[in-house]
C-alpha angles and dihedrals in degrees: 000000000000121000114268126197144183127180137186137175117209134179112244095257130127089229087070095062090091091050089051092051091048090049093054093044088049095058098109096201096060119094120221096267092049091048093051094047092044093051093050094047099042096046091049092052092043090053091048092049091053092045102042113019122098127208135157089214131063104237131166123245111239117211123185129180120201130181125194112134089329135027113254123187120194122194114192124187142149118249139151096211104051093127090055090054090051092051092048090049090056100044108030112105123194109275143153113258108206091192093063094025089231140109110253134195097041100099101068091041088055089049092053089052094049096047129062090217139004120189130182125209128182112211130191093259105005135036122221136212109193116194125188117194 
């Protein structure tokens, strides 16, 4: 199988969630199961980046989808608090947040269950979330 690839850059804005979904569904090399899992995972991380990352600069979020033997999704973005996100990902348990009147802590747990591997890497200028389906 030859390597297949799709890439998009989106501003960190909730209005771009529909564009992100369309992008994933438009990757012609993904089968239905891969598309559905990819959409759930990528939109959850995109939402979390918008909600929780901090940056003094307005930078796009770059998302690329690759398929060789496996599907690999790479999310690159600029943030000052990547290590805080990593800590929260490890210690946050599902709970009801009365302030927002929502259950919290379920999204990243769902992502871990849908992916075969999720790795995090802090770069000098960008941070990376690398997801293997």
